[in-house]
C-alpha positions as CSV (number, residue, x, y, z in Angstrom):
1,M,5.4,-15.6,4.3
2,N,8.8,-17.1,4.9
3,N,12.4,-17.3,3.9
4,N,12.4,-20.0,1.2
5,G,10.7,-20.7,-2.0
6,D,8.8,-23.6,-0.8
7,T,6.6,-21.9,1.8
8,K,3.4,-19.8,1.9
9,P,1.6,-17.9,4.6
10,S,-0.5,-19.8,7.1
11,I,-2.5,-17.7,9.5
12,V,-3.8,-18.7,12.8
13,D,-7.4,-20.0,12.8
14,V,-8.8,-17.9,15.7
15,E,-12.3,-19.4,15.8
16,K,-11.1,-23.0,15.8
17,G,-8.3,-22.6,18.2
18,Q,-5.6,-24.0,16.0
19,P,-2.0,-23.5,17.3
20,E,-0.4,-20.2,16.7
21,N,2.3,-20.0,14.0
22,E,4.2,-17.0,12.7
23,L,3.2,-15.5,9.4
24,A,6.7,-15.6,8.2
25,R,6.5,-19.4,8.1
26,Q,4.6,-22.1,6.3
27,V,4.1,-23.3,2.8
28,A,4.1,-20.9,-0.3
29,G,4.9,-23.2,-3.1
30,S,4.3,-26.6,-1.5
31,R,1.6,-28.9,-2.6
32,T,0.2,-29.6,0.9
33,R,-2.8,-27.6,2.2
34,P,-2.0,-25.2,5.1
35,A,-3.9,-25.5,8.3
36,S,-5.8,-22.4,7.4
37,L,-4.9,-20.3,4.4
38,V,-7.6,-17.7,5.0
39,E,-8.1,-16.9,8.6
40,P,-11.7,-16.7,9.9
41,F,-12.2,-13.6,12.0
42,A,-13.7,-13.6,15.4
43,T,-17.5,-13.2,14.9
44,E,-18.8,-12.8,18.4
45,S,-21.1,-9.8,18.5
46,V,-21.1,-6.9,20.9
47,G,-24.5,-8.1,22.1
48,D,-23.1,-11.4,23.0
49,Q,-20.2,-9.8,24.8
50,Q,-22.7,-7.8,26.9
51,N,-24.8,-10.7,27.9
52,S,-25.2,-10.4,31.6
53,K,-25.1,-14.1,32.3
54,S,-21.8,-14.4,30.4
55,V,-20.3,-11.4,32.2
56,S,-21.2,-12.7,35.6
57,S,-19.7,-16.0,34.8
58,D,-16.5,-14.3,33.6
59,R,-16.3,-12.2,36.7
60,F,-16.7,-15.3,38.9
61,R,-13.9,-17.1,37.0
62,L,-11.7,-14.0,37.3
63,V,-12.2,-13.7,41.0
64,L,-11.5,-17.4,41.5
65,L,-8.3,-17.1,39.5
66,Y,-7.2,-14.2,41.6
67,V,-7.9,-16.2,44.8
68,L,-6.0,-19.2,43.5
69,Q,-3.0,-17.0,42.5
70,L,-2.9,-15.2,45.9
71,T,-3.2,-18.6,47.7
72,S,-0.3,-20.0,45.6
73,V,1.9,-16.9,46.1
74,G,1.1,-17.0,49.9
75,A,1.9,-20.7,50.1
76,S,5.2,-20.1,48.3
77,I,6.2,-17.3,50.6
78,A,5.4,-19.3,53.7
79,A,7.4,-22.3,52.4
80,V,10.5,-20.1,51.7
81,V,10.2,-18.5,55.1
82,L,10.0,-21.9,56.8
83,I,12.9,-23.3,54.9
84,W,15.0,-20.2,55.6
85,Y,14.1,-20.2,59.3
86,Y,14.7,-24.0,60.0
87,M,17.4,-24.8,57.4
88,G,19.4,-21.5,57.1
89,W,20.2,-19.2,54.2
90,E,22.1,-22.0,52.4
91,F,18.8,-23.6,51.6
92,G,16.6,-20.6,52.0
93,L,18.3,-18.5,49.3
94,P,18.0,-21.2,46.6
95,A,14.4,-21.7,47.6
96,L,13.7,-18.0,47.2
97,L,15.4,-17.8,43.8
98,I,13.4,-20.9,42.6
99,T,10.2,-19.4,43.8
100,L,10.9,-16.0,42.1
101,A,11.7,-17.9,38.9
102,A,8.5,-19.9,39.1
103,V,6.4,-16.8,39.7
104,F,8.2,-15.0,36.8
105,I,7.5,-17.9,34.4
106,A,3.9,-18.4,35.6
107,S,3.1,-14.7,35.2
108,G,4.1,-14.7,31.5
109,W,6.5,-11.8,31.9
110,W,9.3,-13.9,30.6
111,R,7.6,-13.9,27.2
112,W,7.5,-10.1,27.2
113,W,11.2,-9.9,28.0
114,Y,12.0,-12.4,25.3
115,I,10.1,-10.4,22.7
116,A,11.7,-7.2,23.9
117,F,15.2,-8.8,23.6
118,V,14.7,-10.2,20.0
119,T,13.0,-7.0,18.6
120,S,15.0,-4.3,20.4
121,P,17.7,-4.1,17.6
122,R,14.9,-3.5,15.0
123,D,13.1,-1.0,17.2
124,I,16.2,0.9,18.2
125,K,17.3,1.2,14.6
126,A,13.8,2.4,13.5
127,L,13.6,4.9,16.5
128,T,17.0,6.4,15.7
129,R,16.0,6.9,12.0
130,Y,12.6,8.3,13.0
131,I,14.2,10.8,15.3
132,K,16.5,11.9,12.5
133,L,13.4,12.2,10.2
134,L,11.6,14.4,12.7
135,G,14.7,16.6,13.1
136,L,14.9,17.1,9.3
137,V,11.2,17.8,9.0
138,R,11.3,20.3,11.8
139,K,14.3,22.1,10.3
140,H,12.5,22.5,7.0
141,A,9.4,23.7,8.8
142,K,11.4,26.2,10.8
143,N,13.0,27.6,7.6
144,N,9.5,27.7,5.9
145,A,11.2,25.7,3.1
146,T,9.3,24.7,0.0
147,I,10.3,22.0,-2.5
148,G,11.7,24.7,-4.8
149,D,13.8,26.1,-2.0
150,I,15.4,22.8,-1.2
151,F,15.9,21.9,-4.8
152,A,17.6,25.2,-5.4
153,E,20.3,24.3,-2.8
154,F,21.3,21.2,-4.8
155,V,21.3,23.2,-8.1
156,S,23.8,25.5,-6.5
157,K,25.9,22.7,-5.0
158,Q,25.9,20.3,-8.0
159,P,24.6,22.0,-11.1
160,D,26.1,19.5,-13.6
161,K,25.3,16.3,-11.7
162,P,22.6,14.2,-13.5
163,C,19.3,14.8,-11.9
164,L,16.9,12.8,-14.2
165,I,17.9,10.2,-16.7
166,F,15.2,9.3,-19.3
167,E,15.7,6.7,-21.9
168,G,19.3,7.6,-22.6
169,R,19.0,11.4,-22.2
170,S,20.4,12.9,-19.0
171,W,19.0,16.1,-17.5
172,T,21.4,17.9,-15.0
173,F,20.1,19.8,-12.0
174,R,20.8,23.0,-13.8
175,E,18.7,21.9,-16.9
176,V,15.7,20.9,-14.7
177,N,15.9,24.2,-12.9
178,D,16.2,26.2,-16.1
179,Y,13.1,24.5,-17.6
180,S,11.1,25.0,-14.4
181,N,12.0,28.7,-14.3
182,R,11.1,29.3,-18.0
183,L,7.7,27.7,-17.5
184,A,7.1,29.7,-14.3
185,N,7.9,32.9,-16.2
186,V,5.4,32.0,-18.9
187,F,2.5,31.4,-16.5
188,H,3.4,34.4,-14.3
189,S,3.2,36.6,-17.4
190,H,-0.2,35.0,-18.2
191,G,-1.5,36.1,-14.8
192,Y,-1.4,32.8,-12.8
193,K,-0.8,33.3,-9.2
194,H,-0.6,31.8,-5.7
195,G,-3.6,29.4,-5.1
196,D,-4.5,28.9,-8.8
197,V,-4.9,25.4,-10.1
198,V,-3.3,24.1,-13.3
199,G,-3.8,20.5,-14.2
200,L,-0.9,18.4,-15.7
201,L,-1.7,15.6,-18.2
202,Q,1.6,14.2,-19.6
203,E,3.4,11.0,-20.0
204,N,6.5,10.0,-17.9
205,R,9.3,12.3,-18.9
206,P,11.7,14.9,-17.2
207,E,9.5,17.8,-18.4
208,F,6.6,16.4,-16.3
209,V,8.7,16.9,-13.1
210,A,10.1,20.3,-14.2
211,T,6.6,21.5,-15.1
212,W,5.0,21.0,-11.7
213,L,8.2,22.2,-10.0
214,G,8.1,25.4,-12.0
215,L,4.4,26.1,-11.2
216,S,5.0,25.4,-7.5
217,K,7.4,28.3,-7.5
218,L,4.4,30.6,-8.2
219,G,2.3,28.9,-5.5
220,V,0.2,27.3,-8.2
221,I,-1.4,24.0,-7.2
222,V,-0.9,21.2,-9.8
223,P,-3.2,18.2,-10.0
224,L,-1.2,15.3,-11.5
225,I,-3.7,13.6,-13.8
226,N,-3.5,10.0,-14.9
227,H,-2.6,10.1,-18.6
228,N,-4.5,6.9,-19.3
229,L,-7.9,8.4,-18.4
230,R,-10.3,9.3,-21.2
231,K,-13.7,11.0,-21.5
232,N,-15.8,11.0,-18.3
233,A,-12.9,10.0,-16.0
234,L,-10.6,12.6,-17.5
235,M,-13.3,15.2,-17.4
236,H,-14.0,14.4,-13.8
237,S,-10.3,14.7,-12.9
238,V,-10.1,18.2,-14.4
239,T,-13.3,19.5,-12.9
240,V,-13.1,18.0,-9.4
241,A,-9.8,19.8,-8.9
242,N,-11.4,23.1,-10.1
243,C,-8.6,23.6,-12.6
244,N,-8.0,27.1,-14.1
245,A,-5.9,25.6,-16.9
246,L,-4.7,22.3,-18.3
247,I,-1.2,21.5,-19.6
248,Y,-1.1,18.4,-21.8
249,G,1.4,16.6,-23.9
250,E,1.3,16.4,-27.7
251,A,0.7,12.7,-27.5
252,L,-2.4,13.3,-25.5
253,A,-4.0,15.9,-27.7
254,D,-6.7,13.5,-29.0
255,A,-7.7,12.7,-25.4
256,V,-8.1,16.4,-24.6
257,A,-9.9,17.0,-27.9
258,E,-12.6,14.5,-26.8
259,I,-13.5,16.6,-23.8
260,A,-12.6,20.1,-25.0
261,D,-16.2,21.1,-25.9
262,T,-17.5,20.1,-22.4
263,L,-14.7,21.6,-20.4
264,P,-15.7,24.8,-18.5
265,S,-14.9,27.8,-20.7
266,A,-12.6,29.3,-18.1
267,V,-10.2,26.3,-18.4
268,A,-7.3,27.5,-20.6
269,L,-5.4,24.8,-22.6
270,Y,-1.6,24.7,-23.0
271,Q,-0.1,22.1,-25.4
272,V,3.5,20.9,-25.0
273,N,5.0,19.7,-28.4
274,E,8.2,18.0,-29.2
275,D,9.3,21.0,-31.3
276,V,8.5,24.7,-31.6
277,Q,5.9,26.1,-34.0
278,K,3.9,22.9,-34.3
279,P,0.1,22.8,-34.6
280,V,-2.0,22.7,-31.4
281,L,-5.7,22.2,-30.6
282,T,-8.1,25.0,-31.3
283,N,-8.1,27.5,-28.5
284,A,-4.9,25.9,-27.0
285,K,-1.6,27.8,-26.5
286,D,1.7,26.6,-27.8
287,L,3.6,26.2,-24.6
288,T,6.8,24.9,-26.2
289,T,7.1,28.0,-28.3
290,L,6.2,30.4,-25.5
291,M,9.0,28.9,-23.3
292,Q,11.7,29.5,-26.0
293,S,11.8,33.2,-25.2
294,A,11.2,33.0,-21.5
295,S,13.8,33.8,-18.9
296,K,15.7,31.1,-17.1
297,E,15.8,33.2,-13.9
298,L,13.3,32.6,-11.1
299,P,10.4,35.1,-11.4
300,V,10.3,37.4,-8.3
301,D,8.5,40.6,-9.1
302,G,4.8,40.3,-8.1
303,V,5.2,36.7,-7.0
304,K,3.8,35.7,-3.6
305,K,6.3,33.2,-2.2
306,P,4.7,29.9,-1.3
307,N,4.6,28.6,2.2
308,H,5.9,25.4,3.7
309,H,2.3,24.3,4.5
310,D,0.8,25.5,1.2
311,K,-0.9,23.0,-1.2
312,L,1.7,21.7,-3.7
313,I,0.0,19.0,-5.9
314,Y,-3.1,16.8,-6.0
315,I,-2.5,13.1,-6.4
316,Y,-5.5,11.0,-7.5
317,T,-6.4,7.7,-6.0
318,S,-6.1,4.8,-8.4
319,G,-9.8,4.5,-9.0
320,T,-10.2,0.7,-8.7
321,T,-13.8,1.5,-7.6
322,G,-15.6,4.7,-8.7
323,L,-14.0,7.8,-10.0
324,P,-10.6,9.0,-8.8
325,K,-10.4,11.2,-5.7
326,A,-7.9,14.1,-5.6
327,A,-5.7,13.8,-2.4
328,V,-4.1,17.0,-1.2
329,I,-0.3,17.1,-0.9
330,T,1.3,20.1,0.7
331,H,5.0,21.0,0.5
332,S,5.4,19.7,4.1
333,R,3.6,16.4,3.2
334,Y,5.8,15.9,0.2
335,I,8.9,16.5,2.2
336,F,7.8,14.1,4.9
337,I,6.9,11.2,2.5
338,A,10.1,11.5,0.5
339,A,12.3,11.9,3.5
340,A,10.6,9.1,5.5
341,I,11.3,6.4,2.9
342,S,14.8,7.8,2.4
343,L,15.9,7.8,6.1
344,V,13.9,4.9,7.4
345,A,14.8,2.6,4.5
346,G,18.5,3.7,4.5
347,F,18.9,5.5,1.1
348,R,22.1,7.5,0.3
349,A,22.7,10.6,-1.7
350,D,25.1,8.8,-4.0
351,D,22.4,6.1,-4.9
352,I,21.1,6.0,-8.4
353,F,17.4,5.2,-8.4
354,Y,15.4,3.3,-11.0
355,T,11.6,3.9,-11.3
356,P,9.5,3.0,-14.3
357,L,6.4,3.9,-12.3
358,P,3.9,6.6,-13.3
359,L,5.1,10.0,-12.1
360,Y,1.5,11.1,-11.4
361,H,1.3,8.8,-8.4
362,T,2.9,8.9,-4.9
363,A,5.3,6.0,-5.4
364,G,7.2,7.2,-8.5
365,G,6.4,10.9,-8.3
366,M,7.2,11.5,-4.7
367,M,9.2,8.6,-3.2
368,S,11.6,8.3,-6.1
369,I,11.6,11.8,-7.7
370,G,11.7,13.2,-4.1
371,Q,15.2,11.7,-3.8
372,A,16.5,14.0,-6.5
373,L,14.6,17.1,-5.5
374,L,15.2,16.8,-1.7
375,F,18.5,14.8,-1.4
376,G,20.3,15.5,-4.6
377,A,20.3,11.9,-5.9
378,T,20.0,10.7,-9.5
379,V,16.7,9.2,-10.7
380,V,16.4,7.0,-13.8
381,T,12.9,6.7,-15.3
382,R,11.2,5.6,-18.5
383,K,8.0,6.2,-20.4
384,K,6.4,2.9,-19.2
385,F,7.3,-0.2,-17.3
386,S,8.9,-3.1,-19.1
387,A,9.4,-6.4,-17.3
388,S,12.0,-7.6,-19.7
389,Q,14.0,-4.4,-19.5
390,F,13.8,-3.8,-15.7
391,F,17.2,-5.3,-14.6
392,T,18.7,-4.5,-18.0
393,D,18.0,-0.8,-17.4
394,C,19.4,-1.2,-13.9
395,Q,22.6,-2.6,-15.2
396,K,22.8,0.0,-18.0
397,Y,22.5,3.0,-15.7
398,N,24.4,1.5,-12.7
399,C,21.3,1.8,-10.5
400,T,21.8,0.8,-6.9
401,I,18.1,1.1,-5.8
402,A,15.1,0.0,-7.8
403,Q,11.4,0.6,-7.2
404,Y,8.5,-1.8,-7.7
405,I,4.8,-1.6,-7.1
406,G,1.8,-3.9,-7.3
407,E,2.3,-6.8,-9.7
408,M,5.5,-5.7,-11.3
409,C,7.6,-8.3,-9.5
410,R,5.4,-11.1,-10.7
411,Y,5.7,-9.8,-14.3
412,I,9.5,-9.6,-14.0
413,L,9.7,-13.1,-12.4
414,A,7.7,-14.5,-15.4
415,T,10.4,-13.3,-17.9
416,P,12.9,-15.8,-19.2
417,A,16.2,-16.0,-17.3
418,S,18.9,-13.8,-18.7
419,A,22.5,-12.6,-18.0
420,A,21.1,-9.3,-16.6
421,D,19.3,-11.1,-13.8
422,K,22.3,-10.7,-11.5
423,A,24.6,-8.5,-13.5
424,H,23.5,-5.3,-11.8
425,K,24.5,-3.3,-8.7
426,V,21.1,-3.1,-7.1
427,R,21.5,-3.3,-3.3
428,L,17.9,-2.7,-2.4
429,I,14.5,-2.7,-3.9
430,F,11.6,-0.8,-2.3
431,G,7.9,-0.6,-3.0
432,N,4.7,-2.2,-2.0
433,G,2.8,-5.2,-3.2
434,L,5.5,-7.8,-3.4
435,R,3.5,-10.9,-2.6
436,P,5.0,-13.2,0.0
437,Q,4.2,-16.2,-2.2
438,I,6.9,-15.0,-4.7
439,W,9.1,-12.9,-2.4
440,P,11.8,-15.6,-1.8
441,Q,12.0,-16.7,-5.4
442,F,12.4,-13.1,-6.6
443,V,15.2,-12.1,-4.3
444,E,17.0,-15.3,-4.9
445,R,16.8,-15.2,-8.7
446,F,17.8,-11.5,-9.0
447,N,20.3,-11.5,-6.1
448,I,18.6,-8.7,-4.1
449,P,20.2,-8.2,-0.7
450,R,17.4,-6.1,0.8
451,V,13.7,-5.5,0.3
452,A,12.1,-2.4,1.9
453,E,8.5,-3.2,1.5
454,F,6.4,-0.3,2.6
455,Y,2.7,0.4,3.3
456,G,0.9,3.6,3.1
457,A,-1.8,5.6,1.3
458,T,-1.1,8.8,-0.6
459,E,-3.5,10.7,1.7
460,G,-3.1,8.6,4.8
461,N,-0.9,8.9,7.9
462,A,-0.5,5.2,8.7
463,N,2.7,4.7,6.9
464,I,5.2,1.9,7.7
465,V,8.3,0.3,6.3
466,N,9.9,-3.2,6.6
467,I,13.5,-2.4,7.7
468,D,14.7,-5.8,8.8
469,N,14.0,-7.9,5.7
470,T,11.3,-10.0,7.3
471,V,9.8,-11.9,4.4
472,G,6.2,-10.8,3.6
473,A,6.1,-8.0,6.2
474,I,5.0,-4.5,5.2
475,G,6.4,-2.9,8.4
476,F,6.1,-3.3,12.1
477,V,4.7,-1.9,15.3
478,S,6.9,-1.9,18.4
479,R,5.8,-4.3,21.1
480,I,8.0,-2.5,23.6
481,I,7.1,1.2,22.9
482,P,4.0,1.2,20.7
483,V,3.2,4.8,21.7
484,V,6.1,6.2,19.8
485,Y,4.4,5.8,16.4
486,P,0.6,5.8,17.1
487,I,-0.7,3.2,14.6
488,S,-3.0,0.4,15.7
489,I,-5.0,-2.6,14.4
490,I,-8.6,-2.6,15.8
491,R,-11.3,-5.2,15.7
492,A,-13.8,-4.9,12.8
493,D,-17.4,-5.8,12.3
494,P,-17.8,-8.8,9.8
495,A,-21.4,-7.7,9.2
496,T,-20.1,-4.6,7.4
497,G,-17.4,-6.4,5.4
498,Y,-14.9,-5.4,8.1
499,S,-15.2,-1.8,7.0
500,E,-16.6,-0.6,10.4
501,P,-14.8,-1.0,13.8
502,L,-16.3,-3.1,16.5
503,R,-17.0,-1.1,19.7
504,G,-17.3,-2.2,23.3
505,K,-20.1,-1.2,25.7
506,D,-18.2,2.0,26.4
507,G,-18.5,3.0,22.7
508,L,-14.7,2.8,22.1
509,C,-12.8,0.6,19.8
510,Q,-10.9,-2.6,20.7
511,L,-7.3,-3.5,20.0
512,C,-6.6,-6.8,18.1
513,K,-4.5,-9.4,19.8
514,P,-1.4,-10.8,18.0
515,N,-2.4,-12.9,14.9
516,E,-5.9,-11.4,15.0
517,P,-6.7,-9.4,11.8
518,G,-8.4,-6.1,12.0
519,L,-8.6,-2.6,10.6
520,F,-5.4,-0.6,10.3
521,I,-5.6,3.0,11.6
522,G,-3.3,5.9,12.2
523,K,-4.0,8.5,14.9
524,I,-4.6,12.0,13.6
525,I,-2.6,14.8,15.2
526,P,-3.3,18.1,13.3
527,N,-0.3,20.3,12.2
528,N,2.0,17.3,12.6
529,P,3.3,16.2,9.1
530,S,3.6,12.6,10.2
531,R,0.2,12.4,11.9
532,A,-2.0,14.9,10.0
533,F,-4.7,13.8,7.5
534,L,-5.1,16.3,4.8
535,G,-7.8,14.3,3.0
536,Y,-9.2,15.1,-0.4
537,V,-10.4,18.1,-2.4
538,D,-13.9,16.5,-1.8
539,K,-14.6,17.2,1.9
540,G,-17.4,14.5,2.0
541,A,-14.9,11.9,0.8
542,T,-12.4,13.1,3.5
543,E,-14.9,12.6,6.3
544,K,-15.6,9.0,5.3
545,K,-11.9,8.2,5.9
546,I,-12.0,9.4,9.5
547,V,-13.1,7.2,12.5
548,R,-13.7,9.0,15.8
549,D,-13.8,8.0,19.5
550,I,-11.1,5.3,19.1
551,F,-9.6,4.8,22.5
552,R,-11.0,7.8,24.2
553,K,-13.8,10.2,23.5
554,G,-12.9,12.9,21.0
555,D,-9.9,11.3,19.4
556,A,-9.7,10.6,15.7
557,A,-7.8,8.3,13.3
558,F,-7.3,7.8,9.6
559,L,-9.2,4.6,8.5
560,S,-6.9,2.9,6.0
561,G,-9.6,0.5,4.6
562,D,-7.1,-2.4,4.9
563,L,-7.1,-5.5,7.0
564,L,-3.7,-6.2,8.6
565,V,-2.5,-8.7,11.1
566,A,0.5,-8.4,13.5
567,D,2.4,-11.4,14.8
568,E,3.8,-11.7,18.3
569,R,6.9,-9.7,17.4
570,G,4.9,-6.8,15.9
571,S,5.7,-7.5,12.3
572,L,2.7,-6.4,10.2
573,F,1.3,-8.4,7.2
574,F,-1.3,-7.3,4.7
575,K,-4.4,-9.4,4.6
576,D,-7.0,-7.8,2.4
577,R,-9.0,-4.7,1.5
578,T,-12.1,-4.2,3.5
579,G,-15.0,-5.3,1.3
580,D,-12.9,-7.7,-0.7
581,T,-13.1,-10.4,2.0
582,Y,-16.2,-12.5,1.4
583,R,-17.8,-15.3,3.3
584,W,-18.4,-18.8,1.9
585,K,-19.4,-22.1,3.6
586,G,-19.3,-20.2,6.9
587,E,-15.6,-19.2,6.4
588,N,-14.1,-15.8,5.6
589,V,-12.0,-15.8,2.4
590,S,-9.2,-13.3,1.7
591,T,-9.2,-12.4,-2.1
592,S,-5.6,-11.3,-2.0
593,E,-4.3,-14.6,-0.8
594,V,-6.5,-16.7,-3.2
595,E,-5.4,-14.4,-6.0
596,A,-1.7,-15.2,-5.2
597,E,-2.3,-18.9,-5.3
598,V,-4.3,-18.8,-8.6
599,S,-1.8,-16.6,-10.2
600,N,1.1,-18.8,-9.2
601,A,-0.7,-21.9,-10.5
602,C,-1.3,-20.1,-13.9
603,G,2.3,-19.0,-14.5
604,Y,2.0,-15.6,-12.8
605,R,-0.9,-14.4,-14.9
606,D,-3.0,-11.4,-14.0
607,T,-5.8,-12.6,-11.7
608,V,-8.6,-11.1,-9.7
609,V,-10.7,-12.9,-7.2
610,Y,-14.1,-11.7,-5.9
611,G,-17.3,-13.1,-4.4
612,V,-20.5,-13.5,-6.4
613,E,-24.0,-14.0,-5.2
614,V,-25.7,-17.4,-5.9
615,P,-29.5,-17.6,-5.6
616,N,-30.7,-19.4,-2.5
617,L,-27.2,-19.7,-1.0
618,E,-25.7,-17.8,1.8
619,G,-22.6,-15.7,1.4
620,R,-20.7,-15.4,-1.9
621,A,-19.1,-18.0,-4.0
622,G,-15.5,-17.3,-5.1
623,M,-14.8,-16.4,-8.7
624,A,-11.4,-16.0,-10.3
625,A,-11.0,-14.0,-13.5
626,I,-7.7,-14.9,-15.2
627,L,-6.2,-12.9,-18.1
628,D,-5.8,-15.6,-20.8
629,P,-6.4,-14.3,-24.3
630,E,-4.6,-17.2,-25.9
631,R,-6.5,-19.8,-23.8
632,Q,-3.3,-21.4,-22.5
633,V,-4.4,-22.0,-18.9
634,D,-4.6,-25.7,-18.1
635,L,-7.9,-25.9,-16.1
636,E,-7.3,-29.5,-15.1
637,Q,-3.9,-28.6,-13.6
638,L,-5.3,-25.5,-12.0
639,A,-8.0,-27.6,-10.2
640,R,-5.4,-30.1,-9.0
641,T,-3.1,-27.4,-7.8
642,L,-5.8,-25.4,-5.9
643,K,-7.0,-28.6,-4.3
644,D,-3.5,-28.9,-2.8
645,T,-2.9,-25.3,-1.9
646,L,-6.3,-24.0,-0.8
647,P,-8.9,-25.2,1.7
648,S,-12.1,-26.3,0.1
649,Y,-14.1,-23.1,1.0
650,A,-11.4,-20.9,-0.5
651,R,-11.2,-22.6,-3.9
652,P,-12.9,-20.5,-6.6
653,Q,-16.2,-22.0,-7.6
654,F,-16.1,-20.2,-10.9
655,V,-13.2,-19.4,-13.3
656,R,-13.5,-16.7,-16.0
657,L,-10.9,-16.6,-18.7
658,L,-10.5,-13.0,-19.8
659,S,-9.6,-11.8,-23.3
660,K,-8.6,-8.4,-21.9
661,V,-8.4,-6.6,-18.6
662,D,-8.6,-3.1,-17.4
663,M,-5.8,-2.0,-15.0
664,T,-5.0,1.2,-13.2
665,G,-1.7,3.1,-13.6
666,T,-0.3,1.2,-10.5
667,F,-1.1,-2.2,-12.0
668,K,-4.3,-2.7,-9.9
669,L,-7.0,-4.7,-11.6
670,K,-10.4,-3.2,-11.7
671,K,-12.8,-5.9,-10.3
672,L,-16.0,-3.9,-9.7
673,D,-17.4,-4.4,-13.2
674,L,-16.4,-8.1,-13.2
675,Q,-18.2,-8.5,-9.8
676,V,-21.3,-6.9,-11.1
677,E,-21.5,-9.2,-14.1
678,G,-21.3,-12.2,-11.8
679,F,-21.2,-15.7,-13.4
680,D,-24.1,-15.4,-15.9
681,P,-22.9,-16.8,-19.2
682,N,-25.7,-15.1,-21.0
683,V,-24.2,-11.6,-20.3
684,I,-20.5,-12.6,-20.2
685,E,-18.6,-12.8,-23.5
686,D,-15.7,-14.7,-21.9
687,S,-15.6,-18.4,-21.2
688,V,-16.8,-19.2,-17.7
689,Y,-16.2,-22.5,-15.9
690,Y,-17.6,-24.0,-12.7
691,L,-16.2,-26.3,-10.1
692,T,-18.0,-29.7,-10.3
693,S,-18.6,-32.2,-7.5
694,K,-15.7,-34.1,-9.0
695,G,-13.3,-31.2,-8.3
696,Q,-12.8,-30.2,-12.0
697,Y,-13.6,-27.1,-13.9
698,D,-16.3,-27.6,-16.6
699,L,-17.7,-25.1,-19.1
700,L,-20.7,-23.2,-17.6
701,T,-23.4,-23.2,-20.2
702,P,-26.8,-21.4,-19.9
703,E,-28.4,-24.7,-19.0
704,I,-26.0,-25.4,-16.2
705,Y,-26.4,-21.8,-15.0
706,E,-30.1,-22.3,-14.7
707,K,-29.6,-25.6,-12.8
708,I,-27.3,-23.9,-10.4
709,K,-29.8,-21.1,-9.8
710,R,-32.6,-23.7,-9.1
711,G,-30.3,-25.6,-6.8
712,E,-30.3,-28.7,-8.9
713,I,-26.5,-28.5,-9.1
714,R,-24.9,-27.8,-5.7
715,L,-21.7,-25.8,-5.3
């Protein structure tokens, strides 16, 4: 992670004692192997740490060190006194200053002061913005403000300003408000009230935002359902949220029809068509026609006004493993998330935002849409992301801030160069998932002055932002005043796939040292919007994300499920998801870093890397699945490139060329099914290749597969 296109991250090898180097350095596109691309974690067990003989030896060395230090200090003081007494202050004062300097250097305190000096501008800027954020959040809490209340202020101030722009059509603040009020009146007349749940299944469009905004004015909770889901997954999303009704778009009528017979009979259906008086599903209501005669005024009579801390929406997790979980978002939580990215990243009310992301997720639906609802900015969106149109759209709509997520930047970088690459007014891009291996190339090609990479889960409280343009960093933790924002990286147990924290003999967790990867956590402080963890609708799933007895008995923290590493200056870098890291040849391999190298070597193609079990061998062998329906990947070139860029243990032993791939709405590849299928060519329809002893990828036939299983061919 570095500042030029010829570098890639190289992380310190803790176990082997290799020299420390900063994550923002080293080789991303070079053809020389880094000292250690994938950092082995410390594997010393708690039992080893508690070995009495080892403890006694450590205590002896510690006592001896103290004695030597005291002796040295005593000798230095005596020497200074003697020089001062016999030679006068002219010689005694310099001797005293030299001695103090020597003690200062030897103690290591100079390093702390150096780090404090170089990081203080960043920390002060962040602290100032954080204080401003807390002030804004407290003001809204004091006023018991809801999203609808805040939005109404901007409707009054700037009714004719563009609020949402969608594929050439501009919706003013007044128009969004009118639509939301008409919808609220329809559902109020149908008996929906505070605390009811109405699911929303609709593609990206301004009506999507206006719909949940209107329902929120009644105190109705709105689960934002992924419009790509079908059958069991869609059914689950409706039922797990205990929906009383479901609003769906005309384009998704077939998806709803597939589950209509199995939906609980109490779930009412409302269909939104492009025009009035058009056919709807059996038993569904024509919402478009109903809204035509509804009032544009906010319904008041018989409406219980929602509270600042009431539930607003449910946002589902991406579902890369298992079925989606519905995370609870309150009005206060929505305000905090949208305001946090705005104030910490340095957004302005006159900015024009571009987001092609799904509006049913946090990134697009809260971080970008929230800038319009809470700060009066203009947001441009479109039905779906297009790599070739990304900067063309930014140029067309004079956007100043653009949003990315996941693999979008890789797709955009893979498009042919065009005049639109730099003919835009984008001053900042923000999002998460911009890989450090392509970060420098992306900002250089598209002339991006600033990148505000952020990290955070929809439901989590461990949210951070890169505010100083450090390449590859997802945020930072202050080395001077870490208590201001209580997030930490704690040591993890490799025996559990690094999903469980390591604990000392006192039963408490242990902080990681600089450049030591570990679990990222956020301390839970109830009733504090920035520190609370509201969890999921499913209480059992909520409890699994909480770890207790962290640094003292009784405290609790949100367990992010991610492995992060902090450098000496406190910059934080993403390493892997817990459970994704696998062990091979006695080394720990980070799938995310290998994925980046394989993808780069294949022209930025979609790639997933995972570990597969091989009979009679310890650990898991790496396998890379590459989306290549046209079979254009040059396997010989791939093998040569990975030999230069990855250590031997991190090179995929198997390569699977996919004809198609399943992805989530946030461009995350679903690897669980691939991992279950392993490398058996008898059950895999795609072509599979294995890494031979000659360092090349050859076709894996059923005969070769059996030889590998019997150990006749060694990996």
